[in-house]
C-alpha positions as CSV (number, residue, x, y, z in Angstrom):
1,M,-13.2,-16.3,11.5
2,I,-15.9,-15.0,9.1
3,H,-15.2,-15.3,5.4
4,Y,-14.8,-11.8,3.9
5,L,-17.2,-12.7,1.0
6,K,-19.8,-13.4,3.6
7,R,-19.2,-10.0,5.1
8,L,-19.3,-8.5,1.6
9,E,-22.6,-10.3,0.9
10,D,-24.1,-9.0,4.1
11,A,-22.9,-5.4,3.5
12,T,-24.3,-5.5,0.0
13,K,-27.7,-6.6,1.1
14,K,-27.8,-4.1,4.0
15,F,-26.5,-1.1,2.1
16,W,-28.1,-1.8,-1.3
17,D,-28.9,1.8,-2.1
18,K,-25.8,3.4,-0.5
19,P,-22.9,4.6,-2.7
20,A,-20.2,1.9,-2.6
21,L,-17.6,2.6,-5.3
22,N,-17.2,6.1,-6.5
23,N,-15.0,8.4,-8.6
24,I,-14.8,11.9,-7.1
25,G,-16.6,14.2,-9.5
26,G,-17.6,11.3,-11.7
27,E,-19.3,7.9,-11.6
28,V,-21.2,6.8,-8.5
29,N,-22.1,3.2,-8.0
30,T,-24.2,1.9,-5.1
31,Y,-23.8,-1.5,-3.5
32,G,-26.7,-2.6,-5.6
33,D,-25.1,-1.3,-8.8
34,M,-21.9,-3.2,-7.9
35,A,-23.9,-6.4,-7.2
36,I,-25.7,-6.2,-10.5
37,Q,-22.5,-5.7,-12.5
38,I,-20.9,-8.6,-10.7
39,E,-23.8,-10.9,-11.6
40,K,-23.6,-9.8,-15.3
41,F,-20.0,-10.7,-15.4
42,H,-20.7,-14.0,-13.7
43,L,-23.3,-14.9,-16.4
44,F,-20.7,-14.0,-19.1
45,F,-18.0,-16.1,-17.4
46,E,-20.4,-19.0,-17.1
47,A,-21.6,-18.7,-20.7
48,I,-18.1,-19.1,-22.1
49,G,-17.2,-21.9,-19.7
50,L,-14.8,-20.3,-17.3
51,K,-14.0,-22.6,-14.4
52,K,-13.1,-22.1,-10.8
53,G,-9.3,-21.5,-10.6
54,D,-9.0,-20.0,-14.1
55,K,-6.9,-16.8,-14.1
56,I,-8.0,-13.4,-15.1
57,A,-5.6,-10.4,-15.2
58,L,-6.6,-6.8,-14.3
59,C,-4.4,-3.8,-15.2
60,A,-6.1,-0.4,-15.0
61,N,-6.1,2.8,-13.1
62,N,-7.7,3.0,-9.6
63,G,-11.4,3.7,-9.8
64,S,-14.9,2.3,-9.2
65,R,-14.8,0.0,-12.3
66,F,-11.5,-1.5,-11.1
67,G,-13.3,-2.3,-7.9
68,M,-16.3,-3.9,-9.6
69,T,-14.1,-5.9,-11.9
70,Y,-12.0,-7.2,-9.1
71,M,-15.0,-8.3,-7.1
72,A,-16.7,-9.9,-10.1
73,V,-13.6,-12.1,-10.8
74,N,-13.0,-12.8,-7.1
75,T,-16.6,-13.8,-6.3
76,Y,-16.8,-16.1,-9.3
77,E,-13.8,-18.1,-7.8
78,T,-11.7,-17.4,-10.8
79,V,-8.2,-16.2,-9.7
80,I,-7.7,-12.5,-10.0
81,V,-4.2,-11.2,-11.1
82,P,-4.0,-7.5,-10.3
83,I,-1.1,-5.8,-12.2
84,L,0.2,-2.4,-11.3
85,A,-0.9,0.2,-13.8
86,D,2.5,1.8,-14.2
87,F,4.3,-1.4,-15.3
88,T,5.7,-1.3,-18.8
89,P,3.9,-3.0,-21.7
90,D,6.6,-5.7,-21.7
91,A,6.2,-6.3,-18.0
92,I,2.4,-6.5,-18.2
93,R,2.6,-9.0,-21.1
94,T,5.1,-11.1,-19.1
95,L,2.9,-11.2,-16.1
96,V,-0.3,-11.9,-18.0
97,N,1.5,-14.9,-19.6
98,H,3.3,-16.1,-16.5
99,S,0.0,-16.2,-14.6
100,D,-1.7,-18.2,-17.3
101,S,-4.5,-15.6,-17.5
102,I,-7.2,-16.4,-20.1
103,G,-9.1,-13.1,-19.6
104,F,-7.7,-9.6,-19.4
105,F,-9.4,-6.5,-18.1
106,T,-7.4,-3.3,-19.0
107,T,-7.7,0.0,-20.7
108,V,-7.7,1.0,-24.4
109,D,-4.4,2.8,-24.2
110,R,-2.7,-0.1,-22.5
111,W,-4.2,-2.7,-24.9
112,K,-3.0,-0.7,-28.0
113,K,0.6,-1.4,-26.8
114,Q,0.1,-5.2,-26.8
115,D,0.4,-7.7,-29.5
116,I,-2.3,-10.5,-29.2
117,A,0.1,-12.9,-31.0
118,K,2.3,-12.7,-27.9
119,L,-0.6,-13.4,-25.5
120,P,-1.5,-16.9,-26.6
121,N,-3.6,-17.8,-23.6
122,L,-6.2,-15.0,-23.8
123,R,-9.8,-15.6,-24.7
124,F,-11.1,-12.1,-24.2
125,V,-10.0,-8.5,-23.4
126,V,-12.4,-6.0,-21.8
127,D,-11.9,-2.2,-21.4
128,V,-12.4,-1.4,-17.7
129,D,-13.3,2.3,-18.4
130,S,-16.2,1.6,-20.8
131,W,-16.9,-2.2,-20.4
132,D,-16.4,-2.5,-24.2
133,L,-15.1,-5.8,-25.5
134,L,-11.7,-5.0,-27.0
135,W,-10.9,-8.5,-28.3
136,A,-12.4,-12.0,-28.3
137,E,-11.1,-15.3,-29.5
138,N,-14.2,-16.1,-31.4
139,D,-17.8,-15.2,-32.2
140,A,-19.2,-17.2,-29.4
141,V,-17.4,-15.1,-26.8
142,K,-18.5,-11.9,-28.6
143,E,-22.1,-13.1,-28.6
144,A,-22.0,-14.1,-24.9
145,Y,-20.5,-10.7,-23.9
146,G,-23.2,-8.8,-25.9
147,K,-26.0,-10.8,-24.2
148,M,-25.1,-10.0,-20.6
149,D,-28.1,-7.8,-20.1
150,S,-30.6,-10.2,-21.7
151,M,-29.2,-13.1,-19.7
152,L,-29.6,-11.2,-16.5
153,K,-33.2,-10.3,-17.4
154,A,-34.0,-14.0,-18.4
155,K,-32.6,-15.3,-15.1
156,Y,-34.1,-12.6,-12.9
157,P,-37.4,-11.6,-14.6
158,N,-38.4,-9.6,-11.6
159,G,-35.0,-7.8,-11.4
160,Y,-31.9,-8.7,-9.5
161,G,-32.2,-7.6,-5.9
162,P,-30.6,-7.9,-2.4
163,D,-32.1,-11.4,-1.8
164,D,-30.4,-12.7,-4.9
165,V,-26.8,-11.9,-3.7
166,H,-24.9,-15.0,-2.8
167,F,-21.1,-15.3,-2.7
168,P,-19.2,-18.6,-2.2
169,T,-17.7,-19.2,1.3
170,D,-16.6,-22.9,1.2
171,N,-13.3,-22.0,-0.4
172,L,-11.0,-20.6,2.4
173,D,-8.0,-22.6,1.3
174,D,-8.5,-22.0,-2.4
175,L,-6.4,-19.6,-4.4
176,S,-8.0,-16.2,-4.6
177,T,-5.3,-13.8,-5.9
178,I,-1.9,-13.9,-7.5
179,N,-0.1,-10.6,-6.8
180,Y,3.3,-9.9,-8.4
181,T,5.8,-8.1,-6.3
182,S,7.6,-6.6,-9.3
183,G,7.3,-6.2,-13.0
184,S,10.5,-8.0,-13.7
185,T,10.7,-9.7,-17.0
186,G,13.3,-12.1,-15.5
187,N,11.9,-14.5,-12.9
188,P,8.5,-13.0,-11.7
189,K,7.4,-13.7,-8.1
190,G,3.7,-14.1,-8.1
191,V,2.5,-14.2,-4.4
192,M,-0.3,-16.8,-4.1
193,L,-3.0,-15.6,-1.6
194,T,-6.0,-17.6,-0.5
195,Y,-9.4,-16.6,0.6
196,R,-8.3,-17.5,4.1
197,N,-5.4,-15.0,3.8
198,F,-7.8,-12.2,2.9
199,S,-10.4,-13.3,5.5
200,A,-7.9,-13.2,8.3
201,N,-6.8,-9.6,7.5
202,V,-10.4,-8.4,7.0
203,D,-11.4,-10.1,10.2
204,F,-8.6,-8.5,12.1
205,S,-9.3,-5.1,10.6
206,Q,-12.9,-5.2,11.4
207,R,-12.1,-5.9,15.1
208,H,-9.2,-3.5,15.5
209,V,-9.2,-0.8,12.9
210,P,-11.7,2.1,13.1
211,A,-14.8,1.8,10.8
212,G,-16.6,4.7,9.3
213,D,-18.8,6.0,6.5
214,K,-16.4,7.3,3.8
215,M,-12.9,6.5,2.7
216,V,-10.6,8.1,0.1
217,S,-8.5,5.4,-1.6
218,M,-5.1,6.7,-2.7
219,L,-2.7,3.7,-2.8
220,P,-2.4,1.5,-5.9
221,M,-5.2,-1.1,-6.0
222,A,-2.9,-3.6,-7.5
223,H,-0.8,-3.5,-4.3
224,M,-2.0,-5.4,-1.2
225,Y,-1.8,-2.4,1.1
226,G,-4.2,-0.4,-1.0
227,L,-6.3,-3.4,-2.1
228,V,-7.1,-4.8,1.4
229,I,-7.0,-1.8,3.7
230,E,-8.5,0.8,1.4
231,F,-10.9,-1.4,-0.6
232,I,-11.9,-4.9,0.6
233,Y,-12.0,-4.3,4.4
234,P,-13.9,-1.0,4.2
235,L,-16.3,-2.4,1.6
236,C,-17.1,-5.2,3.9
237,N,-18.1,-2.6,6.5
238,G,-20.6,-0.8,4.2
239,T,-18.2,2.1,3.7
240,S,-18.5,4.4,0.6
241,I,-15.1,4.4,-1.1
242,Y,-13.9,7.3,-3.3
243,W,-11.1,7.4,-5.9
244,L,-9.6,10.5,-7.4
245,G,-9.9,9.2,-10.9
246,K,-6.7,11.2,-11.8
247,A,-3.1,11.7,-10.7
248,P,-3.0,12.3,-6.9
249,T,-1.5,15.8,-6.9
250,P,-1.5,17.7,-3.6
251,A,-4.3,20.0,-4.8
252,A,-6.4,17.1,-6.0
253,L,-5.9,15.2,-2.7
254,L,-6.8,18.2,-0.5
255,N,-9.9,18.8,-2.5
256,A,-10.8,15.1,-2.1
257,F,-10.4,15.2,1.6
258,K,-12.5,18.4,1.9
259,T,-15.2,16.8,-0.3
260,V,-15.3,13.3,1.2
261,K,-14.2,13.9,4.8
262,P,-12.8,10.4,5.3
263,Y,-12.8,8.7,8.6
264,L,-9.5,6.9,8.1
265,L,-6.4,7.8,6.1
266,I,-3.9,5.2,4.8
267,T,-0.6,6.7,3.7
268,V,3.2,6.3,3.8
269,P,5.7,8.0,6.1
270,L,7.3,9.9,3.2
271,V,4.0,11.9,2.6
272,M,3.6,12.8,6.3
273,E,7.3,13.7,6.6
274,K,7.0,16.1,3.7
275,I,4.0,17.7,5.3
276,Y,5.9,18.0,8.6
277,K,8.9,19.7,6.9
278,S,6.8,22.0,4.7
279,K,4.0,22.9,7.2
280,I,4.6,22.0,10.8
281,K,8.3,22.5,11.3
282,P,8.4,26.1,9.9
283,T,5.5,27.1,12.2
284,L,7.1,25.6,15.3
285,E,10.5,27.2,14.5
286,K,9.2,30.8,14.3
287,P,10.8,32.8,17.2
288,A,7.5,33.8,18.7
289,V,6.2,30.3,18.7
290,K,9.4,28.9,20.1
291,F,9.2,31.4,23.0
292,A,5.5,30.6,23.6
293,L,6.2,26.9,23.7
294,K,8.3,27.5,26.8
295,V,5.4,29.2,28.7
296,P,3.5,26.7,30.9
297,G,0.0,26.2,29.5
298,L,0.6,27.9,26.2
299,S,2.5,25.0,24.7
300,N,-0.6,22.7,25.0
301,I,-2.8,25.4,23.3
302,I,-0.2,25.7,20.4
303,Y,0.2,22.0,20.0
304,K,-3.6,21.5,19.9
305,K,-3.9,24.2,17.3
306,V,-1.2,22.6,15.1
307,K,-2.9,19.2,15.4
308,D,-6.4,20.5,14.7
309,G,-5.1,22.3,11.6
310,L,-3.4,19.2,10.3
311,V,-6.5,17.0,10.9
312,E,-8.7,19.7,9.3
313,A,-6.5,19.7,6.2
314,F,-7.5,16.0,5.7
315,G,-11.2,16.8,5.9
316,G,-11.6,17.1,9.7
317,N,-13.1,13.6,10.4
318,V,-10.0,11.3,10.3
319,E,-9.9,9.2,13.4
320,E,-6.6,7.5,12.6
321,F,-3.7,8.0,10.3
322,I,-2.1,4.6,9.4
323,M,1.3,4.7,7.9
324,G,3.2,1.7,6.5
325,G,6.0,0.7,4.0
326,A,8.9,2.3,6.0
327,P,9.7,3.7,9.4
328,L,8.7,7.2,10.3
329,N,11.4,9.7,10.9
330,P,12.1,9.9,14.7
331,E,12.0,13.8,14.7
332,V,8.6,13.7,13.1
333,E,7.4,11.1,15.5
334,K,8.5,13.2,18.4
335,I,6.4,16.2,17.3
336,F,3.4,14.0,16.3
337,K,3.4,12.6,19.9
338,K,3.7,16.1,21.4
339,I,0.6,17.4,19.4
340,N,-1.3,14.1,20.2
341,F,-1.7,13.4,16.5
342,P,-3.7,10.2,15.9
343,Y,-1.1,8.3,13.9
344,L,0.5,4.9,14.0
345,V,3.1,3.0,11.9
346,G,2.1,-0.5,10.9
347,Y,4.0,-3.3,9.2
348,G,3.2,-5.7,6.5
349,M,4.1,-7.2,3.1
350,T,2.4,-8.7,0.1
351,E,3.1,-12.2,1.5
352,A,1.1,-11.4,4.6
353,C,-1.9,-10.0,2.6
354,P,-0.6,-7.5,3.9
355,L,-0.7,-7.0,7.7
356,L,1.9,-8.3,10.1
357,A,1.8,-5.7,12.9
358,Y,-0.6,-2.9,14.0
359,E,-1.5,-1.1,17.2
360,H,-4.3,1.5,17.8
361,W,-2.8,5.0,17.9
362,T,-3.7,5.5,21.5
363,K,-1.5,2.5,22.5
364,Y,1.1,2.9,19.7
365,V,4.8,3.0,20.9
366,P,6.9,5.5,18.9
367,G,9.7,3.9,16.9
368,S,7.8,0.6,16.7
369,C,5.5,-0.7,14.0
370,G,2.9,-2.0,16.6
371,K,2.3,-5.5,17.8
372,A,1.8,-8.7,15.8
373,V,-1.7,-9.1,14.4
374,D,-3.6,-11.8,16.2
375,C,-4.0,-13.9,13.0
376,A,-0.3,-14.5,12.9
377,E,2.6,-15.6,15.1
378,V,5.6,-13.3,14.7
379,R,9.0,-14.0,16.1
380,I,12.5,-12.6,15.9
381,D,15.1,-15.2,14.8
382,S,17.7,-14.2,17.5
383,E,19.2,-15.6,20.7
384,D,18.0,-12.5,22.5
385,P,15.0,-11.0,20.5
386,Q,14.7,-8.0,22.9
387,H,18.2,-6.8,22.4
388,I,19.9,-8.6,19.5
389,V,18.6,-7.9,16.0
390,G,17.3,-10.9,14.1
391,E,15.1,-11.6,11.1
392,I,11.4,-11.1,11.6
393,Q,9.5,-14.3,10.8
394,A,5.8,-15.0,10.7
395,K,3.3,-17.9,10.5
396,G,-0.5,-17.8,10.4
397,D,-3.8,-17.6,8.5
398,N,-2.7,-14.5,6.7
399,I,0.5,-15.9,5.2
400,T,1.0,-16.8,1.5
401,I,1.1,-20.4,0.4
402,G,4.0,-19.6,-1.9
403,Y,5.0,-18.2,-5.3
404,Y,3.2,-19.2,-8.5
405,K,5.2,-21.5,-10.6
406,N,8.3,-20.8,-8.6
407,E,9.1,-23.7,-6.4
408,E,12.6,-22.5,-5.6
409,A,11.4,-19.2,-4.3
410,S,8.6,-20.8,-2.4
411,A,11.0,-23.2,-0.7
412,N,13.5,-20.5,0.2
413,A,10.8,-18.3,1.6
414,F,10.0,-20.5,4.6
415,T,11.9,-22.0,7.6
416,E,11.8,-25.7,8.3
417,D,9.1,-25.1,10.8
418,G,6.9,-23.2,8.4
419,F,7.7,-19.5,9.3
420,L,7.9,-17.0,6.5
421,R,11.2,-15.3,6.2
422,T,10.4,-11.6,5.8
423,G,13.9,-10.4,5.1
424,D,13.3,-7.6,7.6
425,L,15.5,-7.3,10.7
426,G,14.3,-6.1,14.1
427,I,13.8,-6.6,17.8
428,M,10.7,-7.1,19.9
429,D,10.3,-5.7,23.4
430,A,8.7,-7.4,26.4
431,D,5.3,-6.1,25.5
432,G,5.4,-7.4,22.0
433,N,6.1,-4.2,20.2
434,I,8.2,-4.8,17.0
435,F,11.0,-2.4,16.1
436,I,12.3,-2.7,12.6
437,R,16.0,-2.0,12.1
438,G,16.1,-2.5,8.3
439,R,16.2,-5.0,5.5
440,S,18.7,-7.8,5.7
441,K,19.8,-7.2,2.2
442,N,20.4,-3.5,2.9
443,M,22.5,-4.0,6.0
444,I,26.1,-2.8,5.8
445,L,28.9,-4.5,7.7
446,S,31.5,-2.0,8.7
447,A,35.3,-2.7,8.7
448,N,35.2,-3.2,12.5
449,G,32.3,-5.6,12.3
450,Q,29.5,-3.2,13.3
451,N,26.1,-3.7,11.6
452,I,25.0,-0.5,10.0
453,Y,21.3,-0.1,9.0
454,P,21.2,2.6,6.3
455,E,17.6,3.4,7.2
456,E,18.7,4.7,10.6
457,V,21.4,6.9,9.1
458,E,19.0,8.2,6.5
459,A,16.6,9.3,9.3
460,I,19.3,11.5,10.8
461,V,20.3,12.9,7.3
462,A,16.6,13.7,6.6
463,N,16.5,16.0,9.5
464,Q,19.2,18.3,8.2
465,P,18.2,21.7,6.6
466,Y,17.1,21.5,2.9
467,V,17.1,17.7,2.7
468,L,14.0,16.3,1.1
469,E,15.0,12.7,0.3
470,N,18.2,10.7,0.7
471,V,19.7,7.3,0.3
472,V,22.9,6.1,2.1
473,V,25.1,3.7,0.2
474,D,28.4,1.9,0.9
475,R,31.3,2.8,-1.4
476,G,34.4,0.9,-0.6
477,G,33.7,0.8,3.1
478,K,32.7,4.4,3.3
479,L,29.1,5.7,3.7
480,V,28.0,8.2,1.1
481,A,24.6,10.0,1.4
482,L,22.9,10.7,-1.9
483,V,20.7,13.7,-1.2
484,Y,17.9,15.4,-3.2
485,L,17.4,18.9,-1.9
486,D,14.0,20.6,-1.2
487,Q,13.8,22.9,-4.2
488,V,11.0,25.0,-2.6
489,S,13.0,25.6,0.5
490,M,16.1,26.4,-1.5
491,A,14.2,29.0,-3.6
492,K,12.8,30.7,-0.5
493,S,16.2,30.8,1.3
494,L,17.7,33.2,-1.2
495,L,21.1,31.7,-0.6
496,D,23.9,32.9,-3.0
497,K,25.9,30.3,-5.0
498,E,28.7,30.2,-2.4
499,A,26.3,29.5,0.4
500,Q,24.6,26.8,-1.7
501,A,27.9,25.1,-2.4
502,E,28.5,24.7,1.3
503,I,25.2,22.8,1.9
504,P,26.6,19.3,1.4
505,E,29.3,19.8,4.0
506,Q,26.7,21.3,6.4
507,I,24.5,18.3,5.9
508,K,27.4,16.0,6.6
509,A,28.6,17.9,9.7
510,G,25.1,18.1,11.1
511,A,24.4,14.4,10.6
512,N,27.7,13.2,11.9
513,K,27.2,15.1,15.2
514,Q,24.4,12.7,15.9
515,L,25.9,9.5,14.5
516,P,28.2,7.0,16.2
517,G,31.7,6.8,15.0
518,Y,31.2,3.6,13.0
519,S,28.3,5.0,10.9
520,K,29.5,8.6,10.2
521,I,29.1,9.8,6.6
522,S,32.2,10.4,4.6
523,Q,30.6,12.4,1.8
524,V,27.3,14.0,0.8
525,E,26.5,13.8,-2.9
526,L,23.7,15.8,-4.4
527,V,21.4,14.3,-7.0
528,D,19.4,16.5,-9.4
529,K,16.0,14.8,-9.3
530,P,13.8,12.9,-6.9
531,F,14.6,9.2,-6.3
532,E,12.6,6.6,-8.2
533,K,10.0,5.0,-6.0
534,T,7.8,1.9,-5.8
535,P,4.0,2.1,-5.9
536,K,4.0,2.3,-2.1
537,M,6.4,5.3,-2.2
538,S,9.5,3.5,-0.9
539,I,12.7,4.5,-2.7
540,K,14.0,1.9,-5.1
541,R,17.3,1.6,-3.2
542,F,18.7,-1.0,-5.5
543,L,19.0,1.6,-8.3
544,Y,21.5,3.7,-6.4
545,K,25.1,2.8,-5.7
């Protein structure tokens, strides 16, 4: 296994003048620009006496300077603590303190909401957007920060070039990153990830995931899915990475895809399901199209046109669409397979940095989340893993060493023989394909002892007319579907008030026709706004009862 920092070093030298970290319509930074900025920060860290293992927090919006900051901290062997940009000021302060961070890279607006008196460990604070020093513990730190350019010139009088780039690689089992799985102010769980964990995932990705010239990064960089698969792995390939630099609205995303023409797209099922319901399904349900699909030969032409149009909407060059974070709706999968859409659903979690399962789209089995990555051993804790649902457990080079300053959580996370308890339930077929049934904490036990996985019921409800999002909950032994309707479809339908009032019963009846007796819905309850979601676009199920 090659250390990912060795791959990054090689890519930096080889692609010195190629754009590396870029904001669409804004700042462009080559691999050389990135390397120079990394070295400047290294000289600053060294001047103020930062040591290997010291912690530095990073809380900012996605962008090229987030990327340079991350790599500057990471390659100095100080521990990076990426914090999600949408956490509250109180949550951010809690995590900066809990992680024992002595440096903090953030933005002016976020820093204004903090009180330095409540952040006693900090020695300096830097604005990621401008590189301005926002606060320093003393004049010596201020002076060192102001002298980065002169220190670089003094150390490299002939200029800093490709031959000067050297990143440490004798640290595989050292702590690289602490990533918090929530912004809770209660008992934070900071996942400790080593350089080995990252190297294992980058190594797997380089051998199995397509590589290409340009990438649009959309997922939160402080989340492992976005950080590793949209940033570190492609950067080690010599890929040019582009960020929106603003909120990812549909219009902004489509413009980004058209401009960049990415080779790979990382997304979540919810996004693709919405595209299916708004673009593909209405087309395929037109009477003329439905008739043509029954004509031999015409169906293939229509499906190819639908697929080509979808790929073109994402820039036309995407070789593979990787989805993760939740299962893909079976109806959507059925159509994606029919049109030969190059998609797959993978599986991972922060504790696996993040990959646990993947399969190239040409071999991907619908309904699964691929096969276990070859840097981990994945098993189902069941007497009959092919037929009886059990907890998915994993062990390998990509698995966390535990939770920072949380011995109880660390101990509970592993089995006696060292396998990580994922908390996910599933089965594994004879070929090694993993099928997730749901989260163990979400499972509902019916009155007659049947295990009900709300995710499976939700997939059926989601296919009913006008349903945009839904969550199924247990109320006194009865299943209730909380539903947010598709407001655009409702507006286009021109339904009168009486017809609209019948929609909940229609959703219930339509879903129950497809559900077994023990998991039928007793009630559909409409909600008036979209469900709150995590950064990876999973619904925050715990908020709904």
